[in-house]
C-alpha positions in Angstrom: -2.1 -9.0 101.3 -5.9 -8.9 101.6 -6.1 -10.3 98.0 -4.2 -13.4 99.1 -6.3 -13.7 102.3 -9.5 -13.7 100.3 -8.2 -16.3 97.9 -6.9 -18.6 100.6 -10.1 -18.3 102.8 -12.2 -18.9 99.7 -10.6 -22.4 99.4 -11.7 -23.3 102.9 -15.4 -24.2 103.3 -15.5 -23.6 107.0 -14.8 -19.9 106.5 -17.6 -19.4 104.0 -19.7 -17.1 106.2 -16.8 -14.9 107.3 -15.4 -14.9 103.8 -18.7 -13.7 102.4 -18.9 -10.9 104.9 -15.3 -9.8 104.2 -15.8 -9.9 100.4 -18.9 -7.8 100.5 -17.2 -5.3 102.7 -14.3 -5.1 100.2 -16.7 -4.6 97.4 -18.5 -1.8 99.3 -15.2 0.0 100.1 -13.0 -0.6 97.1 -15.6 -1.3 94.4 -14.2 -4.6 93.3 -13.0 -7.9 94.9 -9.4 -8.3 93.8 -7.2 -5.2 93.6 -4.2 -7.0 91.9 -5.6 -9.3 89.2 -2.1 -10.6 88.2 -2.0 -12.8 91.3 -4.8 -14.9 89.9 -2.4 -16.1 87.2 0.0 -17.4 89.9 0.7 -21.1 90.1 -0.6 -21.1 93.6 -4.1 -20.2 92.5 -6.0 -23.1 90.9 -8.5 -22.7 88.0 -11.4 -23.9 90.1 -10.6 -21.2 92.8 -10.6 -18.5 90.1 -13.9 -19.6 88.7 -15.5 -19.8 92.1 -14.5 -16.1 92.6 -16.0 -15.3 89.2 -19.3 -17.0 90.1 -19.6 -15.2 93.5 -18.8 -11.9 91.8 -21.5 -12.4 89.2 -24.1 -13.1 91.9 -23.2 -10.2 94.2 -22.1 -7.2 92.1 -23.7 -4.7 89.8 -23.3 -4.9 86.0 -20.8 -2.0 85.9 -18.5 -3.7 88.4 -18.8 -7.1 86.7 -16.7 -5.8 83.8 -13.6 -5.7 86.1 -13.7 -9.5 85.8 -12.2 -9.1 82.3 -8.9 -8.3 83.9 -8.8 -11.7 85.6 -8.2 -13.5 82.2 -6.1 -13.4 79.1 -6.0 -15.1 75.7 -4.2 -18.1 77.3 -7.3 -18.9 79.3 -9.6 -19.3 76.2 -9.5 -23.1 76.0 -10.1 -23.6 79.7 -12.8 -20.9 79.7 -14.7 -22.6 76.8 -14.6 -26.0 78.5 -16.0 -24.4 81.7 -18.8 -22.6 79.8 -20.0 -26.0 78.4 -20.6 -27.1 82.0 -22.6 -24.1 83.1 -26.3 -24.7 83.4 -27.5 -21.2 84.2 -28.4 -19.4 81.0 -27.6 -15.8 82.0 -24.3 -16.6 83.6 -23.3 -18.7 80.6 -24.2 -15.8 78.3 -22.0 -13.4 80.2 -19.1 -15.8 80.2 -19.5 -16.2 76.4 -19.4 -12.5 76.0 -16.3 -12.4 78.1 -14.7 -15.1 75.8 -15.6 -13.1 72.7 -13.8 -10.0 74.1 -10.7 -12.1 74.9 -10.3 -13.8 71.6 -8.4 -12.4 68.6 -10.6 -13.0 65.4 -7.4 -13.2 63.3 -5.7 -15.9 65.2 -6.7 -19.4 64.0 -5.8 -20.8 67.4 -8.3 -18.5 69.1 -10.9 -19.2 66.4 -10.5 -23.0 66.9 -10.6 -22.7 70.7 -13.9 -20.8 70.6 -15.4 -23.0 67.9 -17.8 -24.9 70.3 -19.5 -21.6 71.2 -20.2 -20.5 67.6 -23.9 -21.5 67.9 -24.4 -19.0 70.7 -22.2 -16.3 69.2 -24.0 -16.3 65.9 -27.5 -16.2 67.4 -26.8 -13.4 70.0 -26.9 -9.8 68.6 -24.7 -8.6 71.5 -21.7 -10.6 70.3 -20.2 -7.8 68.3 -17.1 -9.4 66.9 -15.9 -9.8 63.3 -16.2 -13.6 63.6 -17.9 -13.8 60.2 -15.6 -11.4 58.4 -13.9 -12.7 55.2 -10.5 -12.6 57.0 -11.7 -14.7 59.9 -13.4 -17.2 57.6 -10.2 -17.6 55.6 -8.2 -18.0 58.8 -10.6 -20.6 60.1 -10.2 -22.7 57.0 -6.5 -23.1 57.4 -5.4 -26.3 59.1 -3.4 -26.1 62.4 -0.2 -28.0 62.1 0.5 -30.5 64.9 4.3 -30.4 65.7 6.4 -33.6 65.5 7.3 -34.2 69.2 10.2 -36.5 68.2 12.2 -33.7 66.6 12.9 -30.7 68.8 14.1 -28.5 66.0 11.2 -29.4 63.8 8.8 -28.9 66.6 10.1 -25.4 67.2 10.1 -24.3 63.6 6.7 -25.8 62.9 5.1 -23.4 65.3 5.5 -20.7 62.7 2.2 -20.1 60.8 2.5 -20.3 57.1 3.2 -17.5 54.6 -0.4 -17.9 53.3 -1.6 -17.0 56.8 0.6 -13.9 56.8 -0.8 -12.9 53.4 -4.4 -13.2 54.7 -3.5 -11.0 57.7 -2.0 -8.4 55.5 -5.3 -8.1 53.7 -7.2 -7.4 56.9 -8.9 -4.1 57.5 -6.6 -1.3 58.5 -8.7 -0.5 61.5 -7.8 -3.9 63.0 -4.1 -3.3 62.8 -3.7 -3.5 66.6 -4.9 -7.1 66.4 -3.2 -8.1 63.2 0.4 -6.9 63.8 1.0 -8.8 67.0 0.2 -12.1 65.2 2.5 -11.1 62.3 5.3 -10.2 64.6 5.0 -13.5 66.5 5.1 -15.7 63.5 7.9 -13.8 61.7 10.3 -13.8 64.7 13.8 -15.1 64.0 14.8 -18.7 64.7 16.1 -19.9 68.1 19.8 -19.3 67.5 19.1 -15.6 66.7 17.1 -14.7 69.8 19.7 -12.3 71.0 19.5 -10.2 67.9 15.8 -10.1 67.0 15.2 -8.9 63.5 12.2 -9.8 61.3 14.3 -9.3 58.1 16.5 -12.2 59.3 13.7 -14.7 59.7 13.5 -17.6 57.2 10.3 -16.3 55.8 11.5 -12.8 54.9 13.3 -13.7 51.6 10.2 -15.4 50.4 8.0 -12.3 50.5 7.6 -10.2 47.4 8.7 -6.5 47.4 5.0 -5.5 47.6 4.4 -7.7 50.6 7.6 -6.4 52.3 6.3 -2.8 51.8 2.9 -3.8 53.2 4.6 -5.3 56.3 6.5 -2.1 56.8 3.3 0.0 56.4 1.5 -2.3 58.8 4.2 -1.9 61.4 4.2 1.9 61.0 0.4 2.0 61.3 0.6 -0.1 64.4 3.1 2.1 66.3 0.8 5.1 65.4 -2.4 3.4 66.6 -1.8 1.0 69.5 -3.0 2.0 72.9 -0.4 2.3 75.6 -2.6 0.9 78.4 -2.5 -2.5 76.7 1.4 -2.5 76.7 2.5 -1.3 80.2 6.3 -0.7 80.0 6.8 -0.1 83.7 6.6 -3.9 84.5 9.7 -5.9 83.7 7.5 -8.9 82.9 5.6 -7.1 80.2 5.8 -8.6 76.8 6.8 -5.8 74.5 8.0 -7.9 71.6 5.2 -6.7 69.4 6.2 -3.0 69.7 9.9 -3.7 69.7 9.5 -5.8 66.4 7.6 -2.9 64.8 10.2 -0.3 65.9 13.1 -2.5 64.7 11.6 -3.2 61.3 10.9 0.5 60.7 14.5 1.5 61.8 16.0 -1.2 59.6 14.0 -0.4 56.4 12.9 3.2 56.6 14.2 5.1 59.7 13.0 8.4 58.3 9.4 7.4 59.3 10.5 8.1 62.9 11.0 11.7 61.9 7.4 11.9 60.6 5.9 11.0 64.0 4.1 13.7 65.8 5.7 15.0 69.0 2.9 13.6 71.1 3.2 10.1 69.6 7.0 10.2 69.8 6.7 11.1 73.5 4.6 7.9 74.0 7.1 5.7 72.0 10.3 6.9 73.8 9.7 4.7 76.9 9.5 1.6 74.6 12.6 2.7 72.6 14.6 2.9 75.8 13.2 -0.3 77.5 15.8 -2.9 78.3 14.1 -5.5 76.0 15.0 -3.3 73.0 18.6 -4.3 73.5 17.8 -7.8 72.3 16.9 -6.5 68.9 19.1 -5.7 66.0 20.1 -2.0 66.1 18.5 -1.6 69.5 21.3 0.6 70.7 20.9 2.9 67.7 17.2 3.2 68.4 18.1 4.1 72.0 20.5 6.8 70.8 17.7 8.2 68.6 15.4 8.4 71.6 18.1 9.9 73.8 18.8 12.7 71.3 15.1 13.5 70.8 14.2 13.4 74.4 14.7 16.8 76.1 14.6 15.6 79.7 17.3 13.8 81.7 14.9 10.9 82.4 16.4 8.8 79.6 19.9 8.6 81.1 19.1 9.1 84.8 17.7 5.5 85.3 20.9 4.1 83.8 23.2 6.1 86.0 21.0 5.4 89.1 21.3 1.7 88.3 25.1 1.9 88.2 25.1 3.9 91.5 23.6 0.9 93.3 25.8 -1.7 94.8 26.6 -4.5 92.3 24.8 -7.8 93.1 25.6 -11.3 92.0 24.8 -11.9 88.4 24.2 -8.2 87.7 26.6 -8.2 84.7 24.2 -10.6 82.9 21.2 -8.2 83.2 20.2 -4.6 83.4 23.6 -3.4 84.7 25.3 -4.7 81.5 22.7 -3.0 79.3 23.1 0.3 81.2 26.9 0.2 80.7 26.6 -0.6 77.0 24.0 2.1 76.4 26.0 4.8 78.2 29.0 3.9 76.2 27.0 4.1 73.0 25.5 7.6 73.6 28.5 9.1 75.5 28.7 12.9 75.3 29.8 15.9 77.4 26.6 15.9 79.4 27.0 12.3 80.5 30.7 13.0 81.1 29.8 15.7 83.7 27.1 13.5 85.3 29.5 10.6 85.7 32.2 12.8 87.3 29.6 14.3 89.6 28.5 10.9 90.8 32.1 9.8 91.4 32.5 12.8 93.7 29.5 11.7 95.9 30.8 10.9 99.4 28.8 7.7 99.9 29.2 5.6 96.8 29.6 1.8 96.8 33.0 0.7 95.7 31.7 -1.6 93.0 29.8 1.4 91.6 32.9 3.6 91.7 34.9 1.0 89.8 32.2 0.5 87.1 31.7 4.3 86.5 35.4 4.9 86.5 35.8 2.1 83.9 33.3 3.9 81.6 35.1 7.2 82.2 38.5 5.6 81.3 37.1 4.3 78.0 36.1 7.8 76.8 38.1 10.3 78.8 41.4 8.7 79.7 43.3 11.8 80.7 40.3 13.1 82.7 39.9 9.8 84.5 43.7 9.6 85.3 43.7 13.1 86.7 40.6 12.4 88.8 42.2 9.2 90.2 45.4 11.0 91.1 43.4 13.8 92.8 41.4 11.3 94.9 44.4 9.2 95.8 46.4 12.3 97.0 43.4 13.2 99.3 42.8 9.6 100.6 43.7 10.4 104.2 41.4 13.4 104.6 38.4 11.2 105.5 37.3 7.5 105.6 34.9 7.9 102.6 37.8 9.3 100.4 40.0 6.5 101.6 37.5 3.9 100.5 36.9 5.6 97.2 40.7 5.9 96.5 41.0 2.2 97.1 38.2 1.5 94.5 39.7 3.9 92.0 43.3 2.7 92.3 42.1 -1.0 91.9 40.3 0.0 88.7 43.4 1.7 87.4 45.1 -1.7 87.2 42.6 -2.8 84.5 41.6 0.5 82.8 44.6 2.9 82.9 46.8 3.0 79.8 49.9 2.1 81.9 47.9 -0.2 84.3 48.3 2.3 87.1 52.0 1.5 87.3 53.2 5.1 87.7 51.1 5.7 90.8 51.2 2.2 92.3 55.0 1.7 92.1 55.5 5.0 94.0 53.3 3.5 96.8 55.1 0.1 96.6 58.5 1.8 97.3 57.1 3.6 100.3 57.9 2.2 103.7 55.0 4.0 105.5 52.5 1.8 107.2 49.6 3.8 105.8 50.8 3.3 102.2 51.4 -0.4 102.8 47.9 -0.8 104.2 46.5 1.2 101.2 48.2 -1.0 98.6 47.1 -4.1 100.5 43.4 -3.0 100.3 43.8 -2.1 96.6 45.2 -5.5 95.7 42.5 -7.2 98.0 39.6 -5.4 96.2 41.2 -6.0 92.8 41.4 -9.8 93.4 37.8 -9.9 94.6 36.2 -8.0 91.7 36.2 -10.2 88.6 39.7 -9.2 87.7 41.6 -10.8 84.8 45.1 -9.4 85.8 45.4 -7.6 82.5 47.7 -5.0 84.0 50.5 -7.6 83.5 50.4 -6.8 79.8 50.9 -3.0 80.5 53.5 -2.9 83.3 57.2 -2.8 82.6 59.5 -5.6 83.9 60.8 -3.2 86.5 57.3 -2.5 87.8 56.4 -6.2 87.9 59.6 -7.0 89.8 58.8 -4.3 92.3 55.2 -5.6 92.7 56.4 -9.2 93.2 59.0 -8.1 95.8 56.3 -6.1 97.7 53.9 -9.1 97.7 56.7 -11.4 99.0 57.8 -8.9 101.6 54.3 -8.4 102.9 53.1 -12.0 102.6 51.7 -11.9 106.2 49.0 -9.5 105.0 47.5 -12.0 102.5 44.8 -13.7 104.5 43.1 -17.0 103.8 39.8 -15.3 102.9 41.3 -13.6 99.9 39.8 -14.6 96.6 43.4 -15.0 95.2 46.0 -16.4 97.5 49.6 -15.1 97.6 50.9 -18.1 95.7 48.4 -17.4 92.9 49.5 -13.7 92.7 53.1 -14.8 92.3 52.3 -17.4 89.7 50.2 -14.9 87.7 53.1 -12.4 87.6 55.7 -15.0 86.6 53.9 -17.6 84.4 51.4 -15.5 82.5 53.8 -12.7 81.6 56.5 -15.1 80.4 54.3 -16.1 77.5 54.2 -12.5 76.1 57.9 -11.9 76.7 57.6 -9.1 79.4 59.6 -10.9 82.1 62.5 -12.4 80.3 64.8 -15.0 81.9 67.1 -12.2 82.9 64.4 -10.5 84.9 63.5 -13.8 86.7 67.2 -14.2 87.6 67.2 -10.7 89.0 64.2 -11.6 91.1 66.0 -14.7 92.3 68.9 -12.7 93.4 66.7 -10.0 95.0 64.6 -12.4 97.1 66.6 -15.7 97.3 64.2 -17.1 99.9 61.2 -17.3 97.5 60.6 -20.9 96.6 58.3 -19.9 93.7 60.9 -17.8 92.0 63.6 -20.4 92.6 61.4 -23.2 91.1 60.4 -21.0 88.2 64.0 -20.1 87.4 65.0 -23.8 87.5 62.1 -24.6 85.1 63.3 -21.9 82.7 66.8 -23.1 82.9 65.9 -26.7 82.2 63.4 -25.8 79.5 66.0 -23.6 77.8 68.6 -26.4 77.8 66.0 -28.9 76.3 64.9 -26.5 73.6 68.2 -25.0 72.7 70.4 -28.1 72.4 70.3 -30.4 69.5 72.9 -32.9 68.4 75.1 -31.1 65.8 75.6 -32.8 62.5 79.0 -34.1 61.4 79.2 -31.2 58.8 78.4 -28.7 61.6 81.1 -30.0 63.9 83.7 -29.9 61.1 82.6 -26.3 60.3 83.0 -25.2 63.9 86.4 -26.7 64.1 87.5 -24.6 61.1 85.9 -21.4 62.4 86.1 -20.6 66.1 83.6 -17.8 65.9 80.8 -19.9 64.5 78.0 -21.1 66.8 74.7 -22.9 66.2 71.4 -21.0 66.1 68.4 -23.0 67.3 65.8 -20.3 68.1 64.7 -16.8 67.1 66.2 -15.2 70.2 69.6 -16.4 69.2 69.0 -15.4 65.6 67.9 -11.9 66.5 71.0 -11.5 68.8 73.2 -12.7 66.0 71.7 -10.1 63.6 72.2 -7.4 66.2 75.9 -8.4 66.5 76.2 -8.3 62.7 74.8 -4.8 62.4 76.9 -3.6 65.3 80.0 -4.9 63.5 78.9 -3.1 60.4 78.5 0.2 62.3 81.9 -0.3 64.0 83.6 -0.8 60.6 81.8 2.3 59.2 83.1 4.5 62.1 86.7 3.1 61.8 89.7 5.3 61.1 89.7 4.5 57.4 86.2 4.2 55.9 86.1 2.8 52.4 82.3 2.4 52.7 81.5 6.1 52.3 81.1 5.7 48.5 78.5 3.0 49.0 76.0 5.1 51.0 76.9 8.7 50.2 76.8 10.8 47.0 79.5 13.5 46.6 80.2 16.3 44.2 83.7 17.7 44.2 83.2 20.1 41.3 82.1 23.1 43.4 84.0 25.3 45.8 82.8 23.1 48.7 82.3 19.4 48.6 78.6 18.5 48.5 77.5 15.3 50.2 74.0 13.7 50.3 72.8 10.2 51.2 71.9 7.6 48.6 68.4 6.2 48.7 67.1 3.6 51.1 67.3 0.7 48.6 71.1 1.0 48.5 71.2 1.0 52.3 69.0 -2.2 52.3 71.2 -3.8 49.7 74.3 -3.0 51.6 73.0 -4.4 54.9 71.6 -7.4 53.2 75.1 -8.1 51.8 76.8 -7.8 55.1 74.2 -9.9 56.9 74.5 -12.7 54.2 78.3 -12.6 54.4 78.4 -12.7 58.2 75.7 -15.4 58.7 76.5 -17.6 55.7 78.8 -19.7 57.8 75.9 -20.5 60.0 73.7 -21.7 57.1 71.3 -18.7 57.1 69.4 -17.5 54.0 68.9 -13.7 53.7 66.3 -12.9 51.1 66.3 -9.3 49.7 63.0 -7.7 48.5 60.7 -10.6 49.2 57.2 -10.1 47.8 55.0 -10.0 50.8 51.8 -9.1 48.9 51.2 -9.3 45.2 48.2 -8.1 43.3 47.5 -10.2 40.3 47.5 -8.2 37.1 48.7 -5.0 38.9 51.7 -3.5 40.6 53.9 -5.4 42.9 52.8 -5.6 46.5 54.4 -4.3 49.6 58.1 -5.0 49.7 59.8 -6.2 52.8 63.4 -4.9 53.0 65.1 -8.0 54.4 63.8 -11.4 55.4 66.1 -13.7 57.3 65.3 -17.4 57.3 67.0 -20.3 59.1 65.9 -23.9 58.8 65.2 -25.3 62.2 67.7 -27.6 63.7 65.0 -30.2 64.4 63.6 -29.7 60.9 60.1 -28.9 62.3 59.9 -25.2 61.5 61.8 -22.3 60.0 63.2 -19.5 62.1 62.2 -16.1 60.6 63.1 -12.5 61.3 61.7 -9.6 59.3 63.9 -6.4 59.0 62.5 -3.0 57.9 65.1 -0.4 57.0 64.5 3.4 57.0 66.6 6.4 56.2 66.3 9.2 58.8 64.5 11.5 56.3 61.6 9.1 55.8 58.2 10.7 56.4 57.0 7.6 58.2 60.1 7.2 60.3 58.3 7.4 63.7 55.1 5.4 62.7 56.4 2.7 60.3 57.5 0.4 63.2 53.9 -0.2 64.1 52.0 0.5 60.8 54.4 -1.2 58.4 56.7 -3.7 60.1 54.3 -4.9 62.8 50.8 -4.7 61.3 51.5 -5.0 57.6 54.3 -7.6 57.6 54.6 -9.5 60.9 50.9 -9.7 61.9 49.6 -10.6 58.5 52.3 -13.2 57.9 52.4 -14.7 61.4 56.0 -13.7 62.1 56.8 -13.1 65.8 60.3 -11.5 65.5 61.4 -8.3 63.7 64.0 -5.6 63.6 63.5 -1.9 62.8 66.8 -0.4 61.5 67.3 3.3 61.0 70.2 4.8 59.0 71.2 8.0 60.8 72.9 10.3 58.3 72.4 13.6 60.2 75.7 15.6 60.1 77.1 19.0 59.2 78.2 18.0 55.7 74.6 17.2 54.7 72.9 20.5 53.8 69.3 21.1 52.8 70.5 23.7 50.2 71.4 20.9 47.8 69.2 18.0 49.2 65.6 18.7 50.3 65.7 15.5 52.4 68.0 17.1 55.0 65.1 19.4 56.0 62.9 16.3 56.7 65.4 14.6 59.0 64.7 14.9 62.8 66.5 17.6 64.6 67.1 15.6 67.8 70.4 13.8 68.5 71.2 10.2 67.7 71.2 9.4 71.4 67.6 10.7 71.6 66.7 8.7 68.5 68.0 5.5 70.0 66.1 6.1 73.3 62.9 7.0 71.4 62.9 3.9 69.1 64.0 1.6 71.9 61.0 2.6 74.0 58.7 2.4 71.0 59.9 -1.2 70.2 59.3 -2.2 73.8 55.8 -0.8 73.9 54.8 -2.4 70.6 56.3 -5.7 71.7 54.1 -5.7 74.7 50.9 -4.6 72.9 51.3 -7.0 69.9 52.9 -9.8 71.9 55.8 -10.0 69.5 59.6 -9.4 69.8 60.8 -6.2 68.1 64.3 -4.8 68.3 65.2 -1.3 67.2 68.7 -0.2 66.0 69.9 3.2 64.9 73.1 3.0 62.9 75.4 6.0 62.9 76.1 6.5 59.2 77.1 10.2 59.4 80.3 11.7 58.1 83.0 13.0 60.3 
């Protein structure tokens, strides 16, 4: 405060006498005039004011104190300082200012050399000016022209600020003892282009490919020499405004080309470098997180991770996710270990913890320790009524479960939704209120089951009076989110919307949504039949038009159910198609034929049953083919139907497995979904399992019997039905599972 008072009083001539007395007193007590030199670079302090302070200090202080004036300037002031020196008449004062200028300039920067050029006549004639201004490197740098940017082209102006490769070559030949001055210039002129600023990397600059291998090696050695020699006091890392690009560039180049050089650093030097390795600015550099992990593993104290956790413990502010809070979260995720796991859980147990902090820390815990996070949430929610702090924390954790938990918190939240207790209603209300306020994307809709979404929608409608106007998301928006968004990924089907309409008939949004579905379905599903189609339907009463994939997949299910019904009839002539038998022994021996025959048989029945509808069933379609090698992956059955409106083809992929297949429980995801449907942009598929398990099939004469599951066919149908539902939700596709009973009686 006194610094500002001295500066402001110095600008007023009427306070000259009082100011002089105050300034002398400050010098006598503190030893120098301005305690915080950085304020002199503020826009509120003019250049004339600063130079008046310099002149007064020169006239009133001892020589030893005068050197503190050097802290009032930096290299950006060179040009103004030279212009001022040329106006100074007093010889001794001018000489001291010239000496100050020489100390500020970098003799390897052609800009500094050019700025100081008017003072060469004094510099060269004064023996005190100890500066390598006449060194061969400086002379070569001085001879290079400074390029004037073209102001008409913004891109050219930016790129043209780079100094030439010839200039870099001269700097690389500079004496090694000057590396602390040479490397900052190299780092500045080799920085990447504007579009790569968020991933700084010297090896990605336009100049890097133009260097020879020898020059690249010298650049690496220069960077290594710099991080071993620079003085920490010139690069304070405790100030967020500090420019650490010089050090960060050197660290990044070494890590990129030869990371083993870090292992060769002395313990003392590594201890000095660790604060720079973990500085937030390092995250803007390529491999910055890997350098942070190296520092975290080598540092023995908790000081590396504690600032990050302390930052996340603070209440989140506006825009915090674009700054240090985001960096802290990414770094913790990158170096996660058991030690951090315990620290995060310990912080979450603190009684006074901002709700935003609890949500952020729980999100990190969910991403690494899902079961631990879920158990922790359940524990806190059960104890929510013990005290107010636990109640607030339970609200924060339950709201985070909606986004982070594997099931979107459905298991816990739905229990509370069904409760009629006022305390539970108030709790759910606060959970939804906090969730809607905190940057939520309503991703839980993709994880909840239709039953859970119906329960949530009904609760919101029933408790509509709780949704106040100050909520970030109004009740109408909550309802629309649940209905409209989930419809696109096939979680709430039209049948579920109809169920909602019957459950809450007084809800206008549900009623309007159902009407929209009904009208849209009629528009999309009806097309004028052709004359041939009408004649065909008059001849066959069972035929019906198929205009979308939903109708097609239902027709295929009906065909397979008819096949299973025929198989399990009183007289079964199909046994010989799918079972081998040996009647030569004392007991008849039966064992299933291979999967290919099952696929062929199903393909025949599908083709026969759907032929009257104009479908094409392709058996063994080549999905992938390697040129000059073996055939690619073979899809068992591919059903195609030309669209009624001739704009697209309806497709369903069918994968068939025998119950002995080793990939029986994983092929629905790995093979049908990921390998076939995802890669070939098919949204509808069926997973068909032939269930042969029976007493006549013995592993004594068929090893495959020992590989078949031991659970019942009812359990199998339940298992694969749930799996198909979960994969459909995750992949946003429609997958149906069928288990055909092909056992012998």
